[in-house]
C-alpha positions in Angstrom: 76.3 75.2 111.5 78.0 78.2 112.7 76.5 81.5 111.3 78.4 83.0 108.4 80.3 86.3 108.0 79.3 88.8 105.6 81.7 91.3 103.6 80.3 95.0 103.8 82.0 97.9 102.1 81.4 101.4 103.4 82.7 104.9 102.4 83.9 106.8 105.4 83.9 110.4 106.1 87.7 110.6 105.1 86.6 109.1 101.8 88.3 105.7 102.5 86.5 102.8 101.2 86.6 100.3 104.1 85.9 96.7 103.4 85.0 94.5 106.6 83.6 91.2 107.4 80.7 91.3 110.0 78.6 88.9 112.0 75.6 90.1 113.5 73.9 87.9 116.5 70.9 88.2 118.4 72.7 88.3 121.7 73.7 90.3 124.9 77.4 89.5 124.2 79.6 92.5 123.3 80.7 93.0 119.8 84.4 91.9 119.1 86.3 94.4 116.9 89.3 92.7 115.5 92.0 95.3 114.3 95.1 94.1 112.3 98.4 95.8 112.3 100.4 98.0 109.9 100.4 96.6 106.3 98.6 93.6 107.6 95.0 92.8 106.6 91.8 91.5 108.1 92.4 87.8 107.0 95.2 87.4 109.5 92.5 87.0 112.2 90.5 83.9 110.1 91.6 81.5 112.7 90.2 83.5 115.5 87.0 84.5 113.7 86.5 80.8 113.0 87.0 80.1 116.8 84.8 83.0 118.0 81.7 83.0 115.5 78.5 82.1 116.9 79.4 83.3 120.4 80.1 87.1 119.6 79.0 89.6 117.2 82.3 90.3 115.2 83.5 93.2 113.1 86.9 92.6 111.1 87.9 95.6 108.9 90.7 96.1 106.4 92.0 99.4 107.6 92.0 102.3 105.0 95.0 101.4 102.5 95.2 97.8 103.9 93.9 94.8 102.3 90.9 95.7 100.1 90.3 98.9 101.6 91.0 102.2 99.6 92.6 105.1 101.4 91.0 108.3 102.3 91.4 111.9 100.7 94.8 112.4 102.6 98.1 111.0 101.6 99.5 111.4 105.0 97.4 109.0 107.0 98.1 108.7 110.9 97.4 106.8 114.0 94.6 109.4 114.8 92.8 109.2 111.5 93.0 105.4 111.6 91.5 105.4 115.0 88.7 107.8 113.8 87.9 105.1 111.3 87.4 102.6 114.0 85.2 105.0 116.0 83.1 105.7 113.0 82.7 101.9 112.4 81.6 101.3 115.9 79.1 104.2 116.0 77.8 102.8 112.8 77.8 99.2 113.1 77.5 98.3 116.9 74.7 99.4 119.1 75.9 98.0 122.3 79.2 97.3 124.1 82.3 96.5 122.1 85.7 94.9 122.8 88.6 95.9 121.0 91.3 93.5 120.0 94.3 95.0 118.3 97.5 93.3 116.9 100.6 95.5 116.8 99.7 98.9 115.5 95.9 97.8 115.9 96.5 97.7 119.6 97.5 101.4 119.4 94.5 102.2 117.3 92.2 100.1 119.7 93.6 102.2 122.6 92.9 105.4 120.7 89.3 104.3 119.8 88.5 103.0 123.3 89.2 106.4 124.7 86.9 108.0 122.2 84.0 105.6 122.5 84.4 105.9 126.3 81.5 104.1 128.1 80.8 101.7 124.8 84.3 99.9 125.1 84.0 97.1 127.6 87.6 96.1 127.1 90.8 96.2 125.0 93.1 93.4 124.2 96.6 94.3 122.9 98.3 91.6 120.8 102.1 92.1 120.8 101.4 95.9 120.5 104.8 96.9 122.0 107.3 94.7 120.5 108.5 98.1 119.3 108.8 100.2 122.5 106.3 103.0 121.3 106.5 106.0 123.7 110.0 105.0 124.7 111.9 105.7 121.5 114.3 108.6 121.4 114.5 110.7 118.2 117.6 108.9 116.7 115.9 105.4 117.2 112.8 106.7 115.3 114.6 108.0 112.6 116.6 104.9 112.0 113.7 102.7 112.1 111.8 105.0 109.5 114.8 105.0 107.2 114.8 101.1 107.3 111.6 101.6 105.1 112.4 104.7 103.1 115.6 103.3 101.6 114.3 100.0 100.6 110.7 99.4 101.4 110.5 95.7 100.5 113.7 95.1 102.2 112.6 96.9 105.3 109.4 94.5 105.4 111.6 91.6 105.1 113.8 92.9 107.9 110.8 93.5 110.1 109.6 89.9 109.8 112.9 88.4 110.2 113.3 90.7 113.4 110.1 89.8 114.9 109.5 86.2 114.3 111.4 83.3 116.3 112.9 79.9 115.5 109.5 78.4 116.2 107.6 80.6 113.5 106.8 78.3 110.5 108.8 79.4 107.5 105.7 79.3 105.3 104.2 82.0 107.4 107.4 84.1 107.4 107.3 83.7 103.4 103.8 84.7 103.4 104.0 87.5 105.6 107.0 89.2 103.6 105.0 88.7 100.3 101.7 90.1 101.5 103.0 92.9 103.7 105.5 93.9 101.1 102.5 94.6 98.7 101.5 97.8 100.6 102.0 101.3 98.8 104.7 102.8 100.5 103.3 106.3 99.6 100.4 105.6 102.4 102.3 103.1 104.4 105.5 105.5 105.3 103.5 108.3 106.7 101.5 105.8 109.1 104.8 104.2 110.2 106.1 107.7 111.1 103.2 108.5 113.0 103.3 105.2 114.9 107.1 105.7 115.8 106.1 109.0 117.6 103.0 107.7 119.2 102.8 108.1 123.0 100.7 105.6 125.1 101.2 107.4 128.1 98.7 110.1 126.8 96.1 107.5 126.4 96.7 104.9 129.1 95.2 107.0 132.1 92.0 107.9 130.4 90.9 104.2 129.4 88.1 103.4 131.9 87.8 99.5 130.8 90.1 96.5 131.4 93.2 96.3 129.3 94.7 92.9 128.8 97.8 91.8 126.7 98.7 88.9 124.7 102.2 89.0 123.9 105.2 86.9 122.2 108.5 86.7 124.1 109.9 89.6 122.0 108.3 92.6 123.9 111.2 94.4 125.4 111.3 95.0 129.3 111.4 98.7 128.9 107.9 98.6 127.4 106.7 96.1 129.6 107.8 98.1 132.9 106.1 101.3 131.3 102.7 99.6 130.5 102.5 97.3 133.6 100.6 99.8 135.7 97.8 99.7 133.2 97.3 96.3 132.1 97.5 92.6 132.9 99.9 90.7 130.5 100.1 86.9 129.5 103.3 85.7 127.7 103.3 82.9 124.9 107.0 82.2 125.5 107.3 80.2 122.2 105.6 83.0 120.1 107.0 86.0 118.3 105.2 89.1 117.0 102.4 87.2 115.3 101.1 84.8 118.0 97.7 84.6 116.6 99.2 83.0 113.3 102.2 81.3 115.0 100.2 79.1 117.7 96.6 79.9 117.0 95.5 77.1 119.3 97.3 78.5 122.3 96.4 82.0 121.5 92.6 81.3 121.1 92.6 79.7 124.5 94.3 82.7 125.9 91.9 85.0 124.0 89.2 83.0 125.6 90.5 83.5 128.9 90.7 87.4 128.4 87.4 87.8 127.0 85.7 85.7 129.8 87.0 88.5 132.3 85.5 91.2 130.1 82.1 89.7 128.8 
């Protein structure tokens, strides 16, 4: 029988109350920190947790304001603050090396956190992080993407799912994502979204000392791919959209194992 995950609640220095699932093992293997995307939740990693547990220690948080976790004192959360939360979790929960796996916005946070924990980071795996060309958006495009959610938040979430899934994405999954992601509170979600749209990965990539891999669906634009290419190795799932870990978990888990094998 595979060991079971435990759910833990911690109050962070920001005042956020963070719920996370954790699996501690007596092993030399690095801990995997699985980080979900904007308005998502830790349960979106369930099929990866079931696949990996027993082989790696695992930490899977709901980021502040997401899922079951409560936001901190600030009502203007941003990429830096969420990355600080990850750093705090690593320092308090992980004694050895860590590999950070981040989907979408979670990849941006993984890169930011990897820079700050420096030698403790053994690798970063980005999961379709650049389906929106973060760092390559002009001010007009940033404002347009922001307004998609300020004018009609629920409609914006539905647009986001429709724009970042593909014909092969199961309709039931699209419906689930639209329902669950639209449950987010715009009061905390919108400041994070604005911060993410202005995030500049070029300020981070050169300072990451560990290997970086990317597992992408087919929608990542060539502009983003070209800018990121010097810093990482990429593999593409041509039948997947923005949620490859949910759209085709069997294939994704195979690619995740391959990426982890080069780091662990």
